[in-house]
N, CA, C and O of each residue as an XYZ file, in Angstrom:
400
protein
N     -31.116     72.742     30.252
C     -31.099     71.636     31.689
C     -32.159     71.848     31.812
O     -32.822     70.869     31.471
N     -33.015     73.029     32.292
C     -34.434     73.072     33.106
C     -35.504     73.398     31.779
O     -35.527     74.204     30.850
N     -36.421     72.199     32.306
C     -37.379     72.193     31.015
C     -38.880     71.929     31.961
O     -38.965     71.632     33.152
N     -39.740     72.108     31.178
C     -41.219     71.600     31.641
C     -41.392     70.145     31.434
O     -40.462     69.665     30.786
N     -42.154     69.438     31.732
C     -42.756     68.267     31.264
C     -44.200     68.311     31.339
O     -44.845     68.734     32.298
N     -44.525     67.981     30.578
C     -46.245     67.551     30.089
C     -46.660     66.484     30.555
O     -46.077     65.525     30.050
N     -47.565     66.162     31.449
C     -47.374     64.539     31.826
C     -49.267     64.261     32.543
O     -49.385     63.959     33.731
N     -50.172     64.372     31.903
C     -51.576     64.405     32.294
C     -52.224     65.366     32.693
O     -52.924     65.467     33.701
N     -51.916     66.352     31.617
C     -51.843     67.655     31.811
C     -51.490     68.711     32.919
O     -52.108     69.748     33.164
N     -50.435     68.255     33.497
C     -49.962     68.999     34.281
C     -48.096     69.153     34.178
O     -47.261     68.324     33.818
N     -47.975     70.251     34.552
C     -46.313     70.762     33.840
C     -45.615     70.433     35.325
O     -45.954     70.755     36.464
N     -44.630     69.747     34.873
C     -43.606     69.975     35.799
C     -41.865     70.285     35.430
O     -41.143     69.990     34.478
N     -41.675     70.969     36.615
C     -39.843     72.065     36.359
C     -39.268     71.007     36.089
O     -39.835     70.010     36.537
N     -38.211     70.810     35.436
C     -37.397     69.439     35.254
C     -36.018     69.629     35.167
O     -35.641     70.449     34.330
N     -35.306     69.142     35.742
C     -33.854     69.242     36.339
C     -33.176     68.049     35.869
O     -33.325     66.942     36.386
N     -32.009     68.443     34.320
C     -31.694     67.183     33.970
C     -32.525     65.656     33.650
O     -32.202     64.482     33.835
N     -33.629     66.259     33.134
C     -34.440     65.280     32.652
C     -35.337     64.866     33.544
O     -36.122     64.059     33.046
N     -35.534     65.109     34.704
C     -36.754     64.275     35.865
C     -37.034     65.221     36.317
O     -36.191     66.117     36.360
N     -38.660     65.472     36.976
C     -39.235     66.365     37.664
C     -38.158     66.605     39.133
O     -37.238     65.989     39.672
N     -38.855     67.774     39.337
C     -38.211     68.409     40.213
C     -39.327     69.144     41.083
O     -39.465     70.349     40.871
N     -40.059     68.597     41.948
C     -40.975     68.821     42.803
C     -41.050     69.687     44.353
O     -40.515     69.045     45.257
N     -41.447     70.609     44.643
C     -41.236     71.310     45.929
C     -41.947     71.470     46.834
O     -42.555     72.522     46.632
N     -42.312     70.921     47.969
C     -43.283     71.136     48.652
C     -42.813     71.952     50.465
O     -42.486     71.333     51.478
N     -42.927     73.181     50.321
C     -42.615     73.761     51.681
C     -40.523     73.047     51.575
O     -39.785     73.037     50.590
N     -40.287     72.661     52.762
C     -38.541     72.037     52.771
C     -38.330     71.642     52.205
O     -37.149     71.790     51.890
N     -39.210     70.614     51.329
C     -38.933     69.329     51.006
C     -39.106     69.476     49.729
O     -40.030     70.108     49.219
N     -37.934     68.707     48.955
C     -37.521     68.588     47.678
C     -37.709     67.204     46.916
O     -37.253     66.221     47.500
N     -38.372     66.988     45.587
C     -38.486     65.196     45.452
C     -37.989     65.360     43.800
O     -38.426     66.156     42.969
N     -37.222     64.610     43.683
C     -36.572     64.484     42.624
C     -36.547     62.940     41.964
O     -35.968     61.894     42.259
N     -37.423     63.327     40.985
C     -37.152     61.588     39.834
C     -39.090     61.409     39.550
O     -40.029     61.890     40.186
N     -39.059     60.562     38.396
C     -40.508     60.307     38.018
C     -40.367     59.073     39.080
O     -39.354     58.532     39.522
N     -41.932     58.790     39.360
C     -42.445     57.633     40.318
C     -42.451     56.265     39.357
O     -42.636     55.201     39.947
N     -42.287     56.239     38.118
C     -42.381     55.189     36.931
C     -40.969     54.327     37.359
O     -40.895     53.101     37.275
N     -39.724     55.324     37.893
C     -38.478     54.997     37.835
C     -38.335     54.252     38.976
O     -39.280     54.275     39.765
N     -37.240     53.508     39.281
C     -36.953     52.596     40.126
C     -36.684     53.161     41.760
O     -36.918     52.682     42.870
N     -36.054     54.460     41.257
C     -35.291     55.161     42.768
C     -36.271     56.592     42.118
O     -36.653     56.848     40.976
N     -36.462     57.417     43.609
C     -36.425     58.839     43.627
C     -35.687     59.093     44.732
O     -35.184     58.397     45.615
N     -35.763     60.893     44.345
C     -34.639     61.002     45.689
C     -35.357     62.064     46.693
O     -35.708     63.120     46.167
N     -35.586     61.913     47.944
C     -36.473     63.143     48.608
C     -35.045     63.845     49.383
O     -34.110     63.196     49.852
N     -35.183     65.362     49.362
C     -34.867     65.930     49.532
C     -34.652     66.983     50.619
O     -34.369     68.059     50.093
N     -34.696     67.063     52.264
C     -34.843     68.071     53.308
C     -34.065     69.211     53.410
O     -32.839     69.283     53.499
N     -35.048     70.264     53.384
C     -33.568     71.730     53.482
C     -33.420     72.053     55.063
O     -34.035     72.881     55.735
N     -32.523     71.241     55.400
C     -32.120     71.346     56.895
C     -31.727     72.812     57.128
O     -32.261     73.379     58.081
N     -30.820     73.516     56.334
C     -30.960     75.160     56.958
C     -30.371     75.949     55.499
O     -30.064     75.524     54.386
N     -30.389     77.159     56.062
C     -30.267     77.951     54.744
C     -29.454     79.320     55.028
O     -29.079     79.442     56.195
N     -29.123     80.374     54.133
C     -28.530     81.726     54.477
C     -28.791     82.846     53.729
O     -29.169     82.796     52.558
N     -28.636     83.698     54.255
C     -29.585     84.500     53.408
C     -28.226     85.354     52.733
O     -27.156     85.574     53.299
N     -28.750     85.864     50.954
C     -28.081     86.035     50.302
C     -28.703     87.492     49.452
O     -29.521     87.378     48.539
N     -28.362     88.360     49.751
C     -29.356     89.567     49.375
C     -30.803     89.462     49.894
O     -31.073     89.329     51.087
N     -31.913     89.549     48.679
C     -33.020     88.842     49.311
C     -33.002     87.821     48.970
O     -34.173     87.463     48.836
N     -32.449     87.180     48.762
C     -32.839     85.427     48.791
C     -32.214     84.302     50.269
O     -31.345     84.563     51.101
N     -33.047     83.080     50.123
C     -32.686     82.568     51.369
C     -31.705     80.982     50.300
O     -32.282     80.097     49.668
N     -30.448     81.125     50.437
C     -29.801     80.096     49.563
C     -29.781     78.526     50.750
O     -29.619     78.502     51.971
N     -29.972     77.586     49.952
C     -29.752     76.374     50.888
C     -28.352     76.323     50.834
O     -27.712     76.519     49.801
N     -27.749     76.003     52.189
C     -26.319     75.340     52.640
C     -26.220     74.041     53.322
O     -25.144     73.534     53.639
N     -27.354     73.525     53.533
C     -27.775     72.226     54.369
C     -28.831     71.286     53.930
O     -29.964     71.460     54.381
N     -28.580     70.196     53.011
C     -29.265     69.530     52.840
C     -29.311     68.161     52.928
O     -28.300     67.585     52.528
N     -30.403     67.340     53.430
C     -30.333     65.539     53.671
C     -31.076     64.809     52.455
O     -32.171     64.994     51.923
N     -30.288     64.125     52.287
C     -31.001     63.292     51.060
C     -31.159     61.849     51.410
O     -30.574     61.136     52.225
N     -32.258     61.598     50.435
C     -32.613     60.076     50.755
C     -33.155     59.431     49.271
O     -34.112     59.738     48.560
N     -32.126     58.427     49.143
C     -32.610     57.711     47.882
C     -33.755     56.593     48.203
O     -33.366     55.780     49.041
N     -34.937     56.395     47.777
C     -36.210     55.972     48.100
C     -36.165     54.962     46.736
O     -35.959     55.368     45.592
N     -36.392     53.633     47.101
C     -37.238     52.865     46.119
C     -38.454     52.781     45.917
O     -39.222     52.335     46.769
N     -38.866     53.237     44.645
C     -40.566     53.296     44.381
C     -41.136     51.785     44.683
O     -42.362     51.693     44.751
N     -40.627     51.002     44.805
C     -41.386     49.288     45.395
C     -42.266     49.504     46.219
O     -41.734     50.053     47.183
N     -43.299     49.379     46.372
C     -44.717     49.737     46.957
C     -44.790     47.987     47.807
O     -45.786     47.707     48.473
N     -43.866     47.175     47.686
C     -44.225     46.211     47.966
C     -43.647     46.385     49.335
O     -44.256     45.903     50.290
N     -42.565     47.009     49.506
C     -41.373     46.588     50.720
C     -41.847     48.074     51.405
O     -42.307     49.108     50.921
N     -41.476     47.618     52.854
C     -41.752     48.789     54.319
C     -40.879     50.077     53.570
O     -40.036     50.290     52.700
N     -41.518     50.586     54.325
C     -40.993     52.358     53.970
C     -39.601     52.321     54.452
O     -38.820     52.747     53.601
N     -38.940     51.870     55.771
C     -37.862     51.332     56.211
C     -36.684     51.027     55.192
O     -35.582     51.575     55.165
N     -37.210     49.933     54.284
C     -36.388     49.286     53.223
C     -36.358     49.636     52.224
O     -35.722     49.182     51.273
N     -36.965     50.405     52.269
C     -36.971     51.637     50.814
C     -35.934     52.561     51.013
O     -35.421     52.962     49.968
N     -35.548     52.944     51.905
C     -34.529     54.095     51.612
C     -33.212     53.314     51.506
O     -32.824     52.524     52.366
N     -32.438     53.665     50.158
C     -31.476     53.058     49.991
C     -30.014     53.112     50.005
O     -29.088     52.328     49.797
N     -30.189     54.534     50.382
C     -28.925     55.565     50.806
C     -29.385     56.860     51.039
O     -30.375     57.406     50.552
N     -28.326     57.431     52.069
C     -28.655     58.792     52.759
C     -27.579     59.500     52.724
O     -26.473     58.962     52.760
N     -27.714     60.602     52.660
C     -26.664     61.491     52.897
C     -26.725     62.621     53.096
O     -27.813     62.954     52.627
N     -25.974     63.964     53.739
C     -26.147     65.516     54.019
C     -25.050     66.389     52.972
O     -23.826     66.385     53.104
N     -25.737     67.047     52.025
C     -24.618     68.071     51.199
C     -24.847     69.631     51.604
O     -25.816     70.017     52.258
N     -24.042     70.278     51.225
C     -24.223     71.352     51.315
C     -24.707     72.007     49.924
O     -23.926     71.844     48.986
N     -25.609     72.556     49.725
C     -26.433     73.304     48.335
C     -27.189     72.195     47.587
O     -27.344     71.056     48.026
N     -27.573     72.583     46.590
C     -28.681     71.179     46.181
C     -28.464     70.913     44.937
O     -29.115     69.981     44.464
N     -27.350     71.752     43.916
C     -26.495     71.094     43.043
C     -25.971     69.949     43.623
O     -26.677     68.945     43.719
N     -24.408     69.970     44.168
C     -24.168     69.083     44.886
C     -24.993     67.790     45.220
O     -24.614     66.620     45.179
N     -26.238     68.311     45.567
C     -27.075     66.907     46.529
C     -27.419     66.504     45.061
O     -27.247     65.287     45.007
N     -27.736     66.867     44.117
C     -28.479     66.328     42.905
C     -27.256     65.549     42.006
O     -27.241     64.436     41.481
N     -26.213     66.661     42.069
C     -24.980     65.359     41.647
C     -24.511     64.058     42.506
O     -23.532     63.447     42.077
N     -25.020     63.689     43.453
C     -24.607     62.283     44.181
C     -25.831     61.568     43.878
O     -25.914     60.342     43.808
N     -27.093     62.668     43.645
C     -28.445     61.753     43.441
C     -28.448     60.928     42.220
O     -28.813     59.772     42.006
N     -27.864     61.981     41.375
C     -27.841     61.279     39.556
C     -26.049     60.078     39.955
O     -25.905     59.170     39.137
N     -25.131     60.153     40.881
C     -24.193     59.612     40.707
C     -24.871     57.660     41.805
O     -24.681     56.450     41.681
N     -25.298     58.180     42.316
C     -26.270     56.737     42.649
C     -27.195     55.964     41.920
O     -27.319     54.761     42.152
N     -27.796     56.496     41.134
C     -29.118     56.263     40.579
C     -28.105     55.323     39.223
O     -28.373     54.177     38.864
N     -27.217     55.980     38.794
C     -26.165     55.807     37.557
C     -25.443     54.137     38.339
O     -25.359     53.050     37.769
N     -25.044     54.463     39.693
C     -24.673     53.288     40.275
C     -25.643     52.089     39.930
O     -25.499     51.205     39.085
N     -26.824     52.346     40.957
C     -27.877     51.337     40.968
C     -28.538     50.608     39.647
O     -29.151     49.551     39.498
N     -28.228     51.412     38.970
C     -29.203     51.410     37.543
C     -28.613     52.146     36.187
O     -28.747     53.250     35.659
N     -27.731     50.667     35.855
C     -26.636     50.723     34.924
C     -27.518     51.389     33.485
O     -28.584     50.794     33.327
N     -27.332     52.193     32.723
C     -27.827     52.315     31.203
C     -27.653     51.044     30.139
O     -28.039     51.155     28.976
């Protein structure tokens, strides 16, 4: 499932075929060339041995249409426990909005 994407001499970690990029406590999921990308903000974590595990994450599905105002670009929002449940709901949203 996890792969690396080679694009313009940069390597991106991919999950389920889409780039997953982290900047601090914010994660970006998707290609900017797609109609929608997801922005995830880590709101809480808990210690497990020597790791910090995400236990609360805020999700925003955002349109990549730059002609819209930033407020109008936010399509859906939610809060989930854990990154895997967050990505599952994001995939469901994208499939609902962009049928294959």
